[in-house]
Phi, psi and omega in degrees: 000138181284146178279100191265340186251136181252150172289143180282353185242341178216185185265011178293147181236153186221155181288328180221165185298320181297318178298319180295317179295318178299317177301311181299314182293323184276335183248324189255336186251019180285136179267336183226156171221162178234138179206141176296335179297339181288342178291126184280348180165182182301329181301325183290345180273357181242148179231150174272139178297163181293339178272107183296341179282347181293142182257029180224153168249158185242135175291129181289345179273319189231349179087000179297140182266142179232136183292154173249150000294153187291139168257098188292337177293317179292315182294317180295320177300316178301312181299316182289316185284313186273319190249004180049050184305127178063018178268349182278176178294107185287349178268350183290132176241143176246133182258003174228134182299323180294327176290323177295319178299321177297320176300314179300318181294312187274328183262338186231016180052039179282149176238150183281143177176181181297336177293335181296323180300321179298315181293320176301315180296323179292331183264358183273137177229147173286139178262144177294156178298156182298155176296169179304146178289151175282129178302141181223170179259125180277337177210137180263001185306314183281347183271340185265114180289139175079009180233124181273341180216089183289145180294133172084001183290321183274145174080007179273128183294144176301141181099349179243142177288140177294153177299155181298143176273139178250129180212155176262129181271137178307138180095358177246164177275172180300331183278345178264093184252140179254125175263126181235142170244131182251125177234144173284148177248000000 
């Protein structure tokens, strides 16, 4: 099957409309991303409990408690030895929180708990709005010469290229069919 649908934000093409929409939503329309690179230093990996009288801070990766005032040599050793702090690909971004949690679990020996939310919030960044959409054709009916009803023109969502129109060109046999995709430039 030919890849008939285009992403409205990049030049990727897809076999069906649902795949194209999923691609756009997961890559181009995300409002937030998560990355270990967002942590400004070891301090950002620890949180103070909601009870200000508590004399401990909590590791955002595993929930282990550390006494206050902080001994940063002990805490940094814990982060480096147990969680491989800053050893992962610092350019990697996750556009789904559950994928980031999996990264924490597999790359940093993270465990789930209320401390995980703190680390997720520390690693979350707002994403800029998507770039301008690529102009597309909502219907190919008027673009295909010699065809009064082009295939795929009706019902195609705005932002997606219509499926290619198939037509027989005068002077060819029935078996010589030309597939055309029409895009505005």
